N, C-alpha and C positions, 0 to 999 in steps of 0.2 A: 183070259182063259180061266176056266173053272174045272174042278175035278168031276163035277156031275156031268152026265152025258146029255140031260135034257134040262131046259130052262124051267119046266113045270115042277121039277124036283126041288126047286128053291122054295116052293110054297109050303108053308108050315102045315103039318098034318098030325093031329094028336086026338086023343079022346075028347079033350075039351074043345078043340076047334077042328072038327073033322071035315067041314065043308067050306074052307076058305077058297076063294076063286082066284086070288092073285097075291103077289108079294111085291112090296114097294120099298125102294131105298132112295133116300134124298140126301144130297150134299149141299150145304150152305156155304156161300162165299161172301165176303164183304171187305171193303178197304178200311184200314184203321190208321190213325195218327198216334204215334207213341208220344206220351207226355213225359216231362222231366221227372215226375214223382213215381214213375214205374207203371202207371195205368195207361190206358189208351182211349181214344175217342173214335167212334165209328163215323165214317164219312157218310153223310145223309144221301140216300138215293143210290148207294153203291151195292146194295144187297143183291145177291144172285143165288137162286136155288135151282138145282138140276135133279130131276127124279127119273128113276127107271122102274117100270112096272112089268113084272113077269106074270103071264097068264097061263092057265092050265093047258091051253092049246099050243104051248111052247113058243109063243110069240112075245115080243117085248115092245113097250111103248116108252117114249122119252117125253118129259115135260119140263118146261122152263118157266120160271117166275122171276121177273126182274123188278126190283124196288117194290113199289106199291101196286104194280100191275097184277092183273089176274094171271093165274097159272095157265099156260097154253101148251098144247101138244106140239111136239117137234120131231125132227128126224135126227138120226145119229150123226149125219154129216154136219148139220147145223150145230149140234151140241159140241162136236169136235172143234169146229171153227170158232165157236163162242168161247170155249175153254182156252184155245190157243190165243185168241185176241184179248179176252178180258183177264184171264188168269195166268197166261204164259205157261199152259200145261199141254205137253205133247202126248196125245192119246195114241197116235199112230205107232210110236216106238215103244210104248209101254215101259218107260224108264222112270216114271214119276213115282212109282211104288212097286213093291214086290207082289206079283200076282200069285194066285193060289197054285197054279200049275208049275211055277218055277221054283218052289221052295225046295223040292228034292234035288233039282239040278244045282241050285245055288249051294246047298249043303255039301255037295260032292266036289265043289271047286277048290282049287289050290289057293293058298293065301295070295300068291303073286305068280303071274305067268312066267315060265322059264325062258320063253323066247318073245320076240317082238310081236308075233302074231298069235300067241297063246293068251287066253283070257283067264284071269284069276279073280278072286274076290275084290282085290284092289282095283283092277281094271274095270270090273263090273260096276263097282261103286262110283268110280270116276266117270264112267259112261252115264250112270244115273244122274249124278249131280252136275255133269257137264264140265268137270275140271280137266278132262282129257284134252280140251282145246288149248290148255296151257302147257302141254308137254313139250312142244318145240321151244317155247320160251324158257321152260324149266331146264331143258338140256343146255340152251345157250347160257342161262344163268349159272348152271353147274360148271360149265367150262370157264365162265368168268370167275366163279368162286375158286376153281382150281388155280387159274392164273393169279388171282388175288392171293391165294394161299402161298403160291410160289413167291410172289412179291413180298408177302408178310414174312416168309421164311428167310429170304435174303435180307429183308430189313432187320429181322431179329438177329441174324448173324452179324449184320453191320452194327446193330445196337450193342451187341455183346462186345464186338471189337472196340467200339467207341467207349463203352463202359470201361474196358480194360485200359484204353488210352487215357481215359479220365482219371482212373486210379493212378496210372503212372504220372499224370500231370498234376496230381493233387499236391505233391510235395513242392514242385515249382510254384503252383498256385499259392500255397501257404506262404512260401518265401516272398512271392510278389505282393501278397496281401500284407505281410509284415512290413515290406518296403513301403507300400502305399500308406500304411498306418504311420510309419515314421515320417513320410513326406507330409502327411496331413498334420502331424504334430509339429513338424518343422514350419509348415506354412502358418499354423495358428500362432506359433511363437514369433515368426516374422511379422505377422499381422499385428500382434501385441506390440512388438518393437516399433513398427511403423506408426501405430497409434501414439506411442510415447513420443516419438520424434515429431509427429504432427502436433501434439499438445505443446511441446517445447517450441516448435516453429510458430504456432499461433501466438504464444507469449512473446516471442521475439518480433513477430509481425506487429503486435500491438505497440511495442516500443518503437519499432521502425515507423509505424503510422504516426505516432506522436511526434517523432523526430521529423517525419515528412511534413506534418502540419506546421511545426516550428520553422522548418526550412521554407515552406510555402509562404509563411508570414514574412520571413526575412526577404524572400524573393519579391514579395509584393512591395515591401518597403524599398528594396533596391530598384524595383521597376518604377515606383513613384519618383525616387531620386533620379533614376535614369530618364524618365519622362521629363522631369524638371530640367535636367541637364540638356536633354534633347531640345526642349523648347528654347533654353538659353543658347544652345548651339545653333538652332535655326535662326534666332535673332542675330547671333554673331555672324552667321553665314550671310544673312540678309545685309547686315551692316558691312560685312566684308565685301559683298558684291557691290554695294553702293560705293564703298571706299575704292574698290578695284576699278569701278567705272570712273570715279573721280581721278584716280591715279592714271588710268588709261587716257582720260581726257587731258590731264596735266602732261602726261608723257607725250601725247599727240601735239599739245601746244609747245612742249619743250623741243620736240622733233622739228616742228614748224619754225620755232625760233632758231634752232640750230641750223636749219637749212638757210633761213634768212641771214643768220650770222655768217655762215660760210659764203653766202652770196656777197655780204658786205666785206668779208675778208678778201674774197676774190677781187671785189671792186677796189678795196684798199690796196691790194697788191698791184692792181693796174695803176691806181693813182700814185703809189710810191714809185713805180717804174717811170710813170710820166714825170713825177717830181724829180727823179734822178736825171732823166733826160733833159728836163728844163734847167736843172742845176748845172748839168754838163754844158748845155747851150749857153747858160749865163756865164759860166767860166770861160767858155770859148769866146763869147762876146766881150767879156771883160778883157781877155787877153788880146783880142783883136782891137778892143778900145785902147788898151795901153799901147799896143803896137802902132795903132793909128796916131795916138798922141805923140809917140816918139818919132813917128815919121811925119809929123805935122809940118816941120820946117821944110822937109823935102817936098811935101805935097801941098804947099801953100796955095797952089793954084786950084787945088780941089778942097779947100777947107770948108767951103760952104756945103759942098756935097757931103763931105765927111761929117760935118756938124749935123747936117740933116739926118744922115744915116745914124749918127750916134744918138740923136734925139729919138729917132724911131726905135733904136735898140733899147734905149733907156725906158721908153714907154712900154716896149715889149717886155723888158725885164720887170718893170713894175706890175704889168698885167699878170706876168707869169708868177711873180712873187705873191700877188693878191690871190691868184687862182690856187697857188700852192697852199697858202694859209687857209683858204676856204676848204680845200680838199682835206688838209690835215684836221681842221676843226670838224668837218663832216665825218671823217674817220673816227675821231675821238668820240663824237656824239653816238655814232653807231655802236662803237665798242661799249660805251657807257650804257646805252639802252639794252643792248644784248646781255651785258653783264647783269643788269638789274633783273631782267626777265628770267634768266637762267638761275640766278641766285635765289629768287623767290620760289621758283619751281623746285629747285634742289632742296631748299629748306622745307617746303611743304611736303615733298616726297619723303624726306627723312623723318618729319613729324608723323606722317601717316604710318610709316614703317614701324616707328616706335610705338604707336597706338595699337598696331596689329600684333605686337609681340605677345601680350597677355592672352589675346584671343586665340592666337595660334597655339599657345600652351594649353588653354582650355579645350580646344578642338582635339588636340592630341590625347589629353586625359580622357575626354568623353569617348573617343574612338577606342581607347584601351579598355574602358569600362564596358562598352558594348561588346567588344570581342570576348572579354572575360565572362560576361553574362551568357553569351551564346555558347561558349565552351562548357559552362556549368549546365 
């Protein structure tokens, strides 16, 4: 919009230039890159120039020049589309700048609209710059801010309450801190005492280790002696086993001799019984012989028979006497042989037992030393 009623009135007319045929206005656009030092750099090929020419016949022409191309004639619709596409400028709504015809109406606007549908300068500027699209989000944010303000208020009340509680707890805290300081001091002194005890313990440990080394040396000597005694004990045990085997063998022989001696004793008892029977028979025969002699006169008719019987009896008596003597001699021989065997075995057994006495004593002493060493 313009204040003038005709486009031709835009052409300059003065005494110096009375016959100008047109008026031309050009607007140049280009893309730039901001540099860190505050300067800028023009993007090559991004230049754009739009021109409007007003003629005396009240017509207008539009011209476009892009980059290094030649300026060409165009139409308003193409110019509007190009500005919207290349420069993001909305010509249709006329909000990219304040036009001449709107100056008076803008000057009469209120600073801010009183209602939602009333337009003030603030709403007008927001409409121009496009910030009115953020109004719903601003309202939501305002509500969030109010809610946050309420939360902050409650938190402040809570903080003041907590601050009050902290002031009330300051005294117990100071007492607790003093108690902790005393505990720390106590702990440090206890640590110092423990270090002193540790130092004394280390000293006693050194003496104990020295004594331990001495005891280990003594134990090593005792172990050597013990090993020597164990070797002697093993030898004594081996000899003891050999002697035990010999004693067992001698005992077995003594048992066999005893059995044989009992056998001979039994046989001797049988022979003695037979000897007694023979003696009794001999006495009976002698009595009968005497009786026969006394009755010889009466039995003269049978003298020859009796003489023959007497001779037989005498021969029998002689045989029995010889047999009795033989048996008695045999019994005596058996008794002598058994007595010699048992006496030799008995003497050897007593000798071995006497030899075992010192070894048994050494075995007892070695066992006592082993038990003492194990207990230590």
